[in-house]
Biopython code that builds the backbone (N, CA, C, O; Angstrom):
import numpy as np
from Bio.PDB.StructureBuilder import StructureBuilder

atoms = [
    (1, "MET", "N", (0.834, -1.169, 0.000)),
    (1, "MET", "CA", (0.000, 0.000, 0.000)),
    (1, "MET", "C", (0.892, 1.251, 0.000)),
    (1, "MET", "O", (1.763, 1.391, 0.859)),
    (2, "THR", "N", (0.680, 2.141, -0.944)),
    (2, "THR", "CA", (1.471, 3.363, -1.001)),
    (2, "THR", "C", (0.743, 4.495, -0.293)),
    (2, "THR", "O", (-0.485, 4.576, -0.288)),
    (3, "LYS", "N", (1.539, 5.353, 0.297)),
    (3, "LYS", "CA", (0.968, 6.516, 0.966)),
    (3, "LYS", "C", (0.929, 7.673, -0.019)),
    (3, "LYS", "O", (1.875, 7.892, -0.776)),
    (4, "GLU", "N", (-0.172, 8.410, -0.002)),
    (4, "GLU", "CA", (-0.305, 9.554, -0.889)),
    (4, "GLU", "C", (0.521, 10.718, -0.376)),
    (4, "GLU", "O", (0.746, 10.863, 0.826)),
    (5, "ASN", "N", (0.971, 11.550, -1.317)),
    (5, "ASN", "CA", (1.677, 12.767, -0.951)),
    (5, "ASN", "C", (0.689, 13.897, -0.784)),
    (5, "ASN", "O", (-0.224, 14.063, -1.593)),
    (6, "TYR", "N", (0.873, 14.671, 0.265)),
    (6, "TYR", "CA", (0.055, 15.836, 0.553)),
    (6, "TYR", "C", (0.985, 17.023, 0.745)),
    (6, "TYR", "O", (2.207, 16.877, 0.742)),
    (7, "HIS", "N", (0.402, 18.185, 0.909)),
    (7, "HIS", "CA", (1.235, 19.363, 1.135)),
    (7, "HIS", "C", (0.499, 20.387, 2.002)),
    (7, "HIS", "O", (-0.729, 20.399, 2.087)),
    (8, "PHE", "N", (1.290, 21.234, 2.631)),
    (8, "PHE", "CA", (0.743, 22.384, 3.345)),
    (8, "PHE", "C", (1.729, 23.531, 3.191)),
    (8, "PHE", "O", (2.857, 23.345, 2.735)),
    (9, "THR", "N", (1.289, 24.705, 3.575)),
    (9, "THR", "CA", (2.112, 25.906, 3.505)),
    (9, "THR", "C", (2.180, 26.512, 4.893)),
    (9, "THR", "O", (1.188, 26.553, 5.620)),
    (10, "TYR", "N", (3.368, 26.983, 5.248)),
    (10, "TYR", "CA", (3.469, 27.687, 6.521)),
    (10, "TYR", "C", (4.412, 28.872, 6.394)),
    (10, "TYR", "O", (5.284, 28.916, 5.526)),
    (11, "TYR", "N", (4.208, 29.819, 7.277)),
    (11, "TYR", "CA", (5.076, 30.989, 7.383)),
    (11, "TYR", "C", (5.872, 30.835, 8.669)),
    (11, "TYR", "O", (5.312, 30.605, 9.740)),
    (12, "ASP", "N", (7.193, 30.966, 8.546)),
    (12, "ASP", "CA", (8.026, 30.834, 9.741)),
    (12, "ASP", "C", (8.005, 32.127, 10.556)),
    (12, "ASP", "O", (7.313, 33.082, 10.204)),
    (13, "GLU", "N", (8.758, 32.144, 11.630)),
    (13, "GLU", "CA", (8.752, 33.305, 12.521)),
    (13, "GLU", "C", (9.329, 34.565, 11.878)),
    (13, "GLU", "O", (9.192, 35.659, 12.425)),
    (14, "PHE", "N", (9.974, 34.414, 10.720)),
    (14, "PHE", "CA", (10.515, 35.555, 9.968)),
    (14, "PHE", "C", (9.604, 35.947, 8.810)),
    (14, "PHE", "O", (9.981, 36.746, 7.953)),
    (15, "LYS", "N", (8.404, 35.378, 8.795)),
    (15, "LYS", "CA", (7.371, 35.626, 7.787)),
    (15, "LYS", "C", (7.746, 35.089, 6.395)),
    (15, "LYS", "O", (7.186, 35.516, 5.385)),
    (16, "LYS", "N", (8.691, 34.159, 6.358)),
    (16, "LYS", "CA", (9.083, 33.521, 5.103)),
    (16, "LYS", "C", (8.133, 32.356, 4.831)),
    (16, "LYS", "O", (7.839, 31.559, 5.721)),
    (17, "LYS", "N", (7.660, 32.271, 3.594)),
    (17, "LYS", "CA", (6.695, 31.250, 3.188)),
    (17, "LYS", "C", (7.418, 29.960, 2.789)),
    (17, "LYS", "O", (8.421, 29.993, 2.076)),
    (18, "HIS", "N", (6.892, 28.823, 3.262)),
    (18, "HIS", "CA", (7.451, 27.501, 2.951)),
    (18, "HIS", "C", (6.337, 26.573, 2.483)),
    (18, "HIS", "O", (5.230, 26.599, 3.020)),
    (19, "HIS", "N", (6.634, 25.762, 1.486)),
    (19, "HIS", "CA", (5.708, 24.718, 1.027)),
    (19, "HIS", "C", (6.323, 23.382, 1.440)),
    (19, "HIS", "O", (7.507, 23.136, 1.213)),
    (20, "THR", "N", (5.516, 22.539, 2.039)),
    (20, "THR", "CA", (6.014, 21.283, 2.582)),
    (20, "THR", "C", (5.187, 20.114, 2.076)),
    (20, "THR", "O", (3.957, 20.146, 2.118)),
    (21, "ASP", "N", (5.870, 19.082, 1.597)),
    (21, "ASP", "CA", (5.212, 17.842, 1.198)),
    (21, "ASP", "C", (5.317, 16.846, 2.338)),
    (21, "ASP", "O", (6.305, 16.842, 3.071)),
    (22, "PHE", "N", (4.317, 16.010, 2.492)),
    (22, "PHE", "CA", (4.350, 14.980, 3.528)),
    (22, "PHE", "C", (3.488, 13.802, 3.125)),
    (22, "PHE", "O", (2.656, 13.897, 2.222)),
    (23, "LYS", "N", (3.698, 12.707, 3.800)),
    (23, "LYS", "CA", (2.863, 11.515, 3.659)),
    (23, "LYS", "C", (2.127, 11.326, 4.985)),
    (23, "LYS", "O", (2.664, 11.630, 6.050)),
    (24, "THR", "N", (0.902, 10.826, 4.910)),
    (24, "THR", "CA", (0.150, 10.606, 6.145)),
    (24, "THR", "C", (0.902, 9.637, 7.050)),
    (24, "THR", "O", (1.502, 8.667, 6.587)),
    (25, "ASN", "N", (0.857, 9.915, 8.321)),
    (25, "ASN", "CA", (1.490, 9.092, 9.349)),
    (25, "ASN", "C", (3.007, 8.963, 9.195)),
    (25, "ASN", "O", (3.623, 8.094, 9.811)),
    (26, "GLU", "N", (3.609, 9.830, 8.369)),
    (26, "GLU", "CA", (5.065, 9.849, 8.232)),
    (26, "GLU", "C", (5.684, 10.209, 9.589)),
    (26, "GLU", "O", (6.749, 9.710, 9.952)),
    (27, "TYR", "N", (5.007, 11.068, 10.314)),
    (27, "TYR", "CA", (5.365, 11.447, 11.679)),
    (27, "TYR", "C", (4.100, 11.359, 12.517)),
    (27, "TYR", "O", (2.992, 11.335, 11.982)),
    (28, "HIS", "N", (4.268, 11.311, 13.818)),
    (28, "HIS", "CA", (3.114, 11.212, 14.711)),
    (28, "HIS", "C", (2.260, 12.471, 14.670)),
    (28, "HIS", "O", (1.032, 12.397, 14.716)),
    (29, "ASN", "N", (2.913, 13.632, 14.584)),
    (29, "ASN", "CA", (2.165, 14.890, 14.588)),
    (29, "ASN", "C", (2.905, 15.956, 13.782)),
    (29, "ASN", "O", (4.035, 15.749, 13.338)),
    (30, "LEU", "N", (2.257, 17.077, 13.608)),
    (30, "LEU", "CA", (2.798, 18.181, 12.822)),
    (30, "LEU", "C", (4.098, 18.710, 13.410)),
    (30, "LEU", "O", (5.025, 19.019, 12.661)),
    (31, "MET", "N", (4.187, 18.820, 14.719)),
    (31, "MET", "CA", (5.400, 19.319, 15.355)),
    (31, "MET", "C", (6.607, 18.442, 15.027)),
    (31, "MET", "O", (7.682, 18.963, 14.731)),
    (32, "GLU", "N", (6.448, 17.143, 15.075)),
    (32, "GLU", "CA", (7.568, 16.239, 14.797)),
    (32, "GLU", "C", (8.089, 16.420, 13.379)),
    (32, "GLU", "O", (9.303, 16.428, 13.174)),
    (33, "LEU", "N", (7.218, 16.565, 12.407)),
    (33, "LEU", "CA", (7.646, 16.793, 11.028)),
    (33, "LEU", "C", (8.425, 18.099, 10.921)),
    (33, "LEU", "O", (9.518, 18.125, 10.356)),
    (34, "LEU", "N", (7.876, 19.169, 11.453)),
    (34, "LEU", "CA", (8.543, 20.465, 11.364)),
    (34, "LEU", "C", (9.866, 20.477, 12.117)),
    (34, "LEU", "O", (10.843, 21.056, 11.643)),
    (35, "PHE", "N", (9.906, 19.851, 13.275)),
    (35, "PHE", "CA", (11.140, 19.773, 14.051)),
    (35, "PHE", "C", (12.209, 19.003, 13.297)),
    (35, "PHE", "O", (13.357, 19.440, 13.223)),
    (36, "ASP", "N", (11.842, 17.872, 12.743)),
    (36, "ASP", "CA", (12.808, 17.002, 12.065)),
    (36, "ASP", "C", (13.341, 17.613, 10.773)),
    (36, "ASP", "O", (14.531, 17.507, 10.475)),
    (37, "LYS", "N", (12.465, 18.246, 10.013)),
    (37, "LYS", "CA", (12.877, 18.704, 8.690)),
    (37, "LYS", "C", (13.249, 20.179, 8.606)),
    (37, "LYS", "O", (14.022, 20.564, 7.728)),
    (38, "TYR", "N", (12.717, 21.014, 9.496)),
    (38, "TYR", "CA", (12.868, 22.448, 9.273)),
    (38, "TYR", "C", (13.323, 23.269, 10.468)),
    (38, "TYR", "O", (14.076, 24.227, 10.293)),
    (39, "LEU", "N", (12.899, 22.934, 11.653)),
    (39, "LEU", "CA", (13.158, 23.784, 12.815)),
    (39, "LEU", "C", (14.004, 23.042, 13.836)),
    (39, "LEU", "O", (13.649, 21.940, 14.254)),
    (40, "GLU", "N", (15.103, 23.628, 14.235)),
    (40, "GLU", "CA", (15.981, 22.932, 15.168)),
    (40, "GLU", "C", (15.585, 23.120, 16.626)),
    (40, "GLU", "O", (15.675, 22.185, 17.422)),
    (41, "GLU", "N", (15.156, 24.299, 16.971)),
    (41, "GLU", "CA", (14.825, 24.569, 18.368)),
    (41, "GLU", "C", (13.333, 24.818, 18.499)),
    (41, "GLU", "O", (12.862, 25.952, 18.410)),
    (42, "TRP", "N", (12.608, 23.745, 18.710)),
    (42, "TRP", "CA", (11.155, 23.823, 18.744)),
    (42, "TRP", "C", (10.624, 22.616, 19.475)),
    (42, "TRP", "O", (11.227, 21.545, 19.414)),
    (43, "GLY", "N", (9.533, 22.760, 20.153)),
    (43, "GLY", "CA", (8.928, 21.612, 20.823)),
    (43, "GLY", "C", (9.667, 21.198, 22.077)),
    (43, "GLY", "O", (10.022, 20.030, 22.236)),
    (44, "ASP", "N", (9.902, 22.148, 22.971)),
    (44, "ASP", "CA", (10.687, 21.883, 24.179)),
    (44, "ASP", "C", (10.153, 20.739, 25.031)),
    (44, "ASP", "O", (10.941, 20.019, 25.644)),
    (45, "CYS", "N", (8.843, 20.553, 25.088)),
    (45, "CYS", "CA", (8.270, 19.509, 25.961)),
    (45, "CYS", "C", (8.106, 18.172, 25.232)),
    (45, "CYS", "O", (7.552, 17.224, 25.788)),
    (46, "LYS", "N", (8.583, 18.098, 24.003)),
    (46, "LYS", "CA", (8.545, 16.852, 23.218)),
    (46, "LYS", "C", (7.136, 16.344, 22.945)),
    (46, "LYS", "O", (6.894, 15.137, 22.935)),
    (47, "GLY", "N", (6.200, 17.279, 22.721)),
    (47, "GLY", "CA", (4.859, 16.881, 22.304)),
    (47, "GLY", "C", (3.858, 16.623, 23.404)),
    (47, "GLY", "O", (2.837, 15.979, 23.165)),
    (48, "ARG", "N", (4.119, 17.104, 24.597)),
    (48, "ARG", "CA", (3.211, 16.849, 25.713)),
    (48, "ARG", "C", (2.183, 17.962, 25.928)),
    (48, "ARG", "O", (1.374, 17.876, 26.852)),
    (49, "ALA", "N", (2.199, 19.004, 25.091)),
    (49, "ALA", "CA", (1.283, 20.147, 25.190)),
    (49, "ALA", "C", (1.491, 20.938, 26.476)),
    (49, "ALA", "O", (0.539, 21.477, 27.040)),
    (50, "TRP", "N", (2.737, 21.006, 26.936)),
    (50, "TRP", "CA", (3.035, 21.711, 28.179)),
    (50, "TRP", "C", (3.713, 23.062, 27.965)),
    (50, "TRP", "O", (3.507, 23.979, 28.760)),
    (51, "CYS", "N", (4.520, 23.207, 26.904)),
    (51, "CYS", "CA", (5.403, 24.378, 26.811)),
    (51, "CYS", "C", (4.888, 25.499, 25.917)),
    (51, "CYS", "O", (5.177, 26.667, 26.177)),
    (52, "GLY", "N", (4.145, 25.178, 24.885)),
    (52, "GLY", "CA", (3.626, 26.199, 23.980)),
    (52, "GLY", "C", (4.599, 26.673, 22.922)),
    (52, "GLY", "O", (4.281, 27.600, 22.177)),
    (53, "THR", "N", (5.794, 26.061, 22.828)),
    (53, "THR", "CA", (6.766, 26.515, 21.830)),
    (53, "THR", "C", (6.355, 26.162, 20.404)),
    (53, "THR", "O", (6.908, 26.714, 19.453)),
    (54, "CYS", "N", (5.413, 25.269, 20.241)),
    (54, "CYS", "CA", (4.956, 24.892, 18.898)),
    (54, "CYS", "C", (3.613, 25.543, 18.556)),
    (54, "CYS", "O", (2.806, 24.979, 17.817)),
    (55, "HIS", "N", (3.393, 26.724, 19.099)),
    (55, "HIS", "CA", (2.159, 27.488, 18.866)),
    (55, "HIS", "C", (2.078, 27.898, 17.398)),
    (55, "HIS", "O", (2.987, 28.541, 16.875)),
    (56, "ILE", "N", (0.999, 27.528, 16.749)),
    (56, "ILE", "CA", (0.745, 27.948, 15.373)),
    (56, "ILE", "C", (-0.616, 28.620, 15.305)),
    (56, "ILE", "O", (-1.451, 28.472, 16.197)),
    (57, "GLN", "N", (-0.815, 29.356, 14.231)),
    (57, "GLN", "CA", (-2.116, 29.976, 13.997)),
    (57, "GLN", "C", (-2.562, 29.597, 12.590)),
    (57, "GLN", "O", (-1.848, 29.850, 11.620)),
    (58, "ILE", "N", (-3.733, 28.995, 12.481)),
    (58, "ILE", "CA", (-4.277, 28.573, 11.198)),
    (58, "ILE", "C", (-4.724, 29.808, 10.414)),
    (58, "ILE", "O", (-5.465, 30.643, 10.935)),
    (59, "ILE", "N", (-4.277, 29.921, 9.170)),
    (59, "ILE", "CA", (-4.657, 31.039, 8.304)),
    (59, "ILE", "C", (-5.746, 30.600, 7.334)),
    (59, "ILE", "O", (-6.739, 31.302, 7.140)),
    (60, "GLU", "N", (-5.549, 29.424, 6.722)),
    (60, "GLU", "CA", (-6.538, 28.871, 5.792)),
    (60, "GLU", "C", (-6.736, 27.400, 6.115)),
    (60, "GLU", "O", (-5.776, 26.673, 6.371)),
    (61, "GLY", "N", (-7.982, 26.974, 6.101)),
    (61, "GLY", "CA", (-8.300, 25.582, 6.381)),
    (61, "GLY", "C", (-8.747, 25.411, 7.821)),
    (61, "GLY", "O", (-8.767, 26.364, 8.600)),
    (62, "GLU", "N", (-9.104, 24.193, 8.157)),
    (62, "GLU", "CA", (-9.565, 23.882, 9.502)),
    (62, "GLU", "C", (-9.019, 22.532, 9.932)),
    (62, "GLU", "O", (-8.709, 21.675, 9.105)),
    (63, "ILE", "N", (-8.910, 22.362, 11.226)),
    (63, "ILE", "CA", (-8.482, 21.100, 11.809)),
    (63, "ILE", "C", (-9.607, 20.621, 12.710)),
    (63, "ILE", "O", (-10.007, 21.322, 13.640)),
    (64, "SER", "N", (-10.110, 19.443, 12.438)),
    (64, "SER", "CA", (-11.257, 18.945, 13.203)),
    (64, "SER", "C", (-10.839, 18.334, 14.539)),
    (64, "SER", "O", (-11.672, 18.173, 15.430)),
    (65, "GLU", "N", (-9.567, 17.994, 14.685)),
    (65, "GLU", "CA", (-9.074, 17.424, 15.944)),
    (65, "GLU", "C", (-9.382, 18.392, 17.079)),
    (65, "GLU", "O", (-8.950, 19.545, 17.052)),
    (66, "LYS", "N", (-10.114, 17.931, 18.057)),
    (66, "LYS", "CA", (-10.547, 18.774, 19.178)),
    (66, "LYS", "C", (-9.371, 19.162, 20.067)),
    (66, "LYS", "O", (-8.403, 18.415, 20.210)),
    (67, "ILE", "N", (-9.479, 20.333, 20.652)),
    (67, "ILE", "CA", (-8.481, 20.791, 21.617)),
    (67, "ILE", "C", (-8.770, 20.110, 22.953)),
    (67, "ILE", "O", (-9.863, 20.254, 23.501)),
    (68, "ASP", "N", (-7.791, 19.367, 23.478)),
    (68, "ASP", "CA", (-8.016, 18.705, 24.765)),
    (68, "ASP", "C", (-7.650, 19.644, 25.913)),
    (68, "ASP", "O", (-7.199, 20.767, 25.685)),
    (69, "THR", "N", (-7.841, 19.189, 27.117)),
    (69, "THR", "CA", (-7.635, 20.005, 28.313)),
    (69, "THR", "C", (-6.201, 20.511, 28.437)),
    (69, "THR", "O", (-5.995, 21.683, 28.751)),
    (70, "ASP", "N", (-5.202, 19.651, 28.198)),
    (70, "ASP", "CA", (-3.801, 20.068, 28.310)),
    (70, "ASP", "C", (-3.465, 21.177, 27.305)),
    (70, "ASP", "O", (-2.813, 22.163, 27.649)),
    (71, "GLU", "N", (-3.918, 21.002, 26.066)),
    (71, "GLU", "CA", (-3.649, 22.012, 25.042)),
    (71, "GLU", "C", (-4.343, 23.327, 25.400)),
    (71, "GLU", "O", (-3.745, 24.397, 25.290)),
    (72, "LYS", "N", (-5.577, 23.248, 25.819)),
    (72, "LYS", "CA", (-6.338, 24.444, 26.200)),
    (72, "LYS", "C", (-5.647, 25.175, 27.350)),
    (72, "LYS", "O", (-5.549, 26.403, 27.348)),
    (73, "ASN", "N", (-5.176, 24.416, 28.320)),
    (73, "ASN", "CA", (-4.465, 24.968, 29.466)),
    (73, "ASN", "C", (-3.198, 25.712, 29.039)),
    (73, "ASN", "O", (-2.956, 26.838, 29.474)),
    (74, "THR", "N", (-2.403, 25.085, 28.194)),
    (74, "THR", "CA", (-1.163, 25.698, 27.737)),
    (74, "THR", "C", (-1.451, 26.937, 26.899)),
    (74, "THR", "O", (-0.791, 27.962, 27.072)),
    (75, "LEU", "N", (-2.411, 26.864, 26.005)),
    (75, "LEU", "CA", (-2.752, 28.033, 25.183)),
    (75, "LEU", "C", (-3.209, 29.207, 26.043)),
    (75, "LEU", "O", (-2.991, 30.363, 25.678)),
    (76, "SER", "N", (-3.831, 28.925, 27.165)),
    (76, "SER", "CA", (-4.316, 30.000, 28.032)),
    (76, "SER", "C", (-3.176, 30.753, 28.718)),
    (76, "SER", "O", (-3.390, 31.832, 29.269)),
    (77, "LYS", "N", (-1.978, 30.196, 28.686)),
    (77, "LYS", "CA", (-0.834, 30.792, 29.378)),
    (77, "LYS", "C", (0.147, 31.505, 28.455)),
    (77, "LYS", "O", (1.126, 32.079, 28.933)),
    (78, "ILE", "N", (-0.089, 31.482, 27.145)),
    (78, "ILE", "CA", (0.854, 32.123, 26.227)),
    (78, "ILE", "C", (0.223, 33.324, 25.542)),
    (78, "ILE", "O", (-0.999, 33.431, 25.441)),
    (79, "GLU", "N", (1.077, 34.224, 25.075)),
    (79, "GLU", "CA", (0.602, 35.450, 24.439)),
    (79, "GLU", "C", (0.262, 35.223, 22.976)),
    (79, "GLU", "O", (0.780, 34.308, 22.336)),
    (80, "GLY", "N", (-0.621, 36.075, 22.456)),
    (80, "GLY", "CA", (-0.945, 36.056, 21.038)),
    (80, "GLY", "C", (-1.897, 34.965, 20.600)),
    (80, "GLY", "O", (-2.002, 34.689, 19.405)),
    (81, "VAL", "N", (-2.583, 34.344, 21.518)),
    (81, "VAL", "CA", (-3.507, 33.259, 21.196)),
    (81, "VAL", "C", (-4.800, 33.832, 20.613)),
    (81, "VAL", "O", (-5.334, 34.830, 21.098)),
    (82, "THR", "N", (-5.281, 33.178, 19.567)),
    (82, "THR", "CA", (-6.542, 33.553, 18.932)),
    (82, "THR", "C", (-7.405, 32.287, 18.834)),
    (82, "THR", "O", (-6.936, 31.198, 19.164)),
    (83, "PRO", "N", (-8.650, 32.418, 18.388)),
    (83, "PRO", "CA", (-9.470, 31.217, 18.192)),
    (83, "PRO", "C", (-8.880, 30.252, 17.150)),
    (83, "PRO", "O", (-9.278, 29.088, 17.098)),
    (84, "LYS", "N", (-7.949, 30.717, 16.330)),
    (84, "LYS", "CA", (-7.315, 29.867, 15.309)),
    (84, "LYS", "C", (-5.973, 29.304, 15.778)),
    (84, "LYS", "O", (-5.246, 28.699, 14.990)),
    (85, "SER", "N", (-5.642, 29.500, 17.056)),
    (85, "SER", "CA", (-4.384, 28.996, 17.605)),
    (85, "SER", "C", (-4.484, 27.519, 17.937)),
    (85, "SER", "O", (-5.525, 27.029, 18.375)),
    (86, "ARG", "N", (-3.375, 26.820, 17.720)),
    (86, "ARG", "CA", (-3.246, 25.403, 18.084)),
    (86, "ARG", "C", (-1.804, 25.133, 18.474)),
    (86, "ARG", "O", (-0.916, 25.947, 18.218)),
    (87, "LEU", "N", (-1.580, 23.997, 19.087)),
    (87, "LEU", "CA", (-0.228, 23.505, 19.339)),
    (87, "LEU", "C", (0.039, 22.418, 18.304)),
    (87, "LEU", "O", (-0.717, 21.451, 18.205)),
    (88, "ALA", "N", (1.099, 22.575, 17.544)),
    (88, "ALA", "CA", (1.405, 21.635, 16.466)),
    (88, "ALA", "C", (1.617, 20.216, 16.979)),
    (88, "ALA", "O", (1.406, 19.250, 16.245)),
    (89, "CYS", "N", (2.035, 20.086, 18.235)),
    (89, "CYS", "CA", (2.259, 18.745, 18.797)),
    (89, "CYS", "C", (0.968, 17.979, 19.015)),
    (89, "CYS", "O", (1.002, 16.771, 19.247)),
    (90, "GLN", "N", (-0.162, 18.655, 18.946)),
    (90, "GLN", "CA", (-1.452, 18.012, 19.180)),
    (90, "GLN", "C", (-2.239, 17.771, 17.892)),
    (90, "GLN", "O", (-3.406, 17.380, 17.931)),
    (91, "ILE", "N", (-1.591, 18.007, 16.756)),
    (91, "ILE", "CA", (-2.258, 17.865, 15.468)),
    (91, "ILE", "C", (-1.691, 16.656, 14.728)),
    (91, "ILE", "O", (-0.534, 16.678, 14.309)),
    (92, "PRO", "N", (-2.485, 15.610, 14.564)),
    (92, "PRO", "CA", (-2.006, 14.425, 13.849)),
    (92, "PRO", "C", (-1.642, 14.760, 12.396)),
    (92, "PRO", "O", (-2.289, 15.588, 11.755)),
    (93, "LEU", "N", (-0.611, 14.109, 11.902)),
    (93, "LEU", "CA", (-0.189, 14.295, 10.519)),
    (93, "LEU", "C", (-1.038, 13.390, 9.638)),
    (93, "LEU", "O", (-0.711, 12.223, 9.425)),
    (94, "ASN", "N", (-2.135, 13.949, 9.130)),
    (94, "ASN", "CA", (-3.042, 13.163, 8.299)),
    (94, "ASN", "C", (-3.499, 13.981, 7.091)),
    (94, "ASN", "O", (-3.100, 15.134, 6.928)),
    (95, "SER", "N", (-4.324, 13.387, 6.261)),
    (95, "SER", "CA", (-4.751, 14.019, 5.015)),
    (95, "SER", "C", (-5.536, 15.304, 5.244)),
    (95, "SER", "O", (-5.653, 16.121, 4.331)),
    (96, "GLU", "N", (-6.071, 15.496, 6.435)),
    (96, "GLU", "CA", (-6.811, 16.718, 6.735)),
    (96, "GLU", "C", (-5.922, 17.966, 6.643)),
    (96, "GLU", "O", (-6.428, 19.071, 6.443)),
    (97, "LEU", "N", (-4.628, 17.800, 6.785)),
    (97, "LEU", "CA", (-3.695, 18.928, 6.699)),
    (97, "LEU", "C", (-3.371, 19.322, 5.256)),
    (97, "LEU", "O", (-2.708, 20.332, 5.020)),
    (98, "ASN", "N", (-3.834, 18.531, 4.300)),
    (98, "ASN", "CA", (-3.567, 18.834, 2.901)),
    (98, "ASN", "C", (-4.136, 20.210, 2.536)),
    (98, "ASN", "O", (-5.336, 20.451, 2.673)),
    (99, "GLY", "N", (-3.271, 21.098, 2.077)),
    (99, "GLY", "CA", (-3.683, 22.420, 1.631)),
    (99, "GLY", "C", (-3.812, 23.461, 2.735)),
    (99, "GLY", "O", (-4.090, 24.625, 2.447)),
    (100, "ILE", "N", (-3.620, 23.076, 3.969)),
    (100, "ILE", "CA", (-3.761, 24.030, 5.070)),
    (100, "ILE", "C", (-2.627, 25.054, 5.032)),
    (100, "ILE", "O", (-1.526, 24.758, 4.567)),
    (101, "VAL", "N", (-2.905, 26.243, 5.517)),
    (101, "VAL", "CA", (-1.901, 27.307, 5.611)),
    (101, "VAL", "C", (-1.899, 27.783, 7.056)),
    (101, "VAL", "O", (-2.951, 28.063, 7.632)),
    (102, "PHE", "N", (-0.700, 27.873, 7.637)),
    (102, "PHE", "CA", (-0.599, 28.358, 9.013)),
    (102, "PHE", "C", (0.696, 29.138, 9.183)),
    (102, "PHE", "O", (1.588, 29.101, 8.335)),
    (103, "LYS", "N", (0.770, 29.841, 10.298)),
    (103, "LYS", "CA", (2.004, 30.543, 10.621)),
    (103, "LYS", "C", (2.472, 30.102, 11.987)),
    (103, "LYS", "O", (1.682, 29.814, 12.885)),
    (104, "ILE", "N", (3.788, 30.059, 12.112)),
    (104, "ILE", "CA", (4.424, 29.714, 13.379)),
    (104, "ILE", "C", (4.486, 30.995, 14.198)),
    (104, "ILE", "O", (4.979, 32.023, 13.734)),
    (105, "MET", "N", (3.989, 30.917, 15.398)),
    (105, "MET", "CA", (3.950, 32.084, 16.266)),
    (105, "MET", "C", (5.239, 32.184, 17.080)),
    (105, "MET", "O", (5.797, 31.175, 17.509)),
    (106, "GLU", "N", (5.689, 33.386, 17.279)),
    (106, "GLU", "CA", (6.897, 33.595, 18.090)),
    (106, "GLU", "C", (6.580, 33.301, 19.542)),
    (106, "GLU", "O", (5.486, 33.598, 20.023)),
    (107, "THR", "N", (7.534, 32.719, 20.231)),
    (107, "THR", "CA", (7.364, 32.478, 21.651)),
    (107, "THR", "C", (8.277, 33.429, 22.403)),
    (107, "THR", "O", (9.363, 33.774, 21.939)),
    (108, "SER", "N", (7.817, 33.841, 23.565)),
    (108, "SER", "CA", (8.643, 34.773, 24.334)),
    (108, "SER", "C", (9.377, 34.077, 25.436)),
    (108, "SER", "O", (10.119, 34.715, 26.183)),
]
sb = StructureBuilder()
sb.init_structure("model")
sb.init_model(0)
sb.init_chain("A")
sb.init_seg("    ")
for serial, (resi, resn, name, xyz) in enumerate(atoms, 1):
    if name == "N":
        sb.init_residue(resn, " ", resi, " ")
    sb.init_atom(name, np.array(xyz, "f"), 0.0, 1.0, " ", f" {name:<3s}", serial, name[0])
structure = sb.get_structure()
């Protein structure tokens, strides 16, 4: 069984636009893919939804994965959160991310 290729677009903390190809389940979540391929210092808590360093804001598209209590708690403690904010460590790498556009939020 072959995995289909998908893509998404993101803006890094310097507002530079990136296009990324991925396969479903290639990584456990969005943070792991971005950490492995593009960002060296990101995801301090290793995907536990505790630190907020993988804060993203969805620009286009939607993610149906519900925000759980840990993610909601962490988002409540960081600056710049909007209704479109998520933690990349809590977003499964699946076909739903195909075509999504988001920006990586700066952490203080």
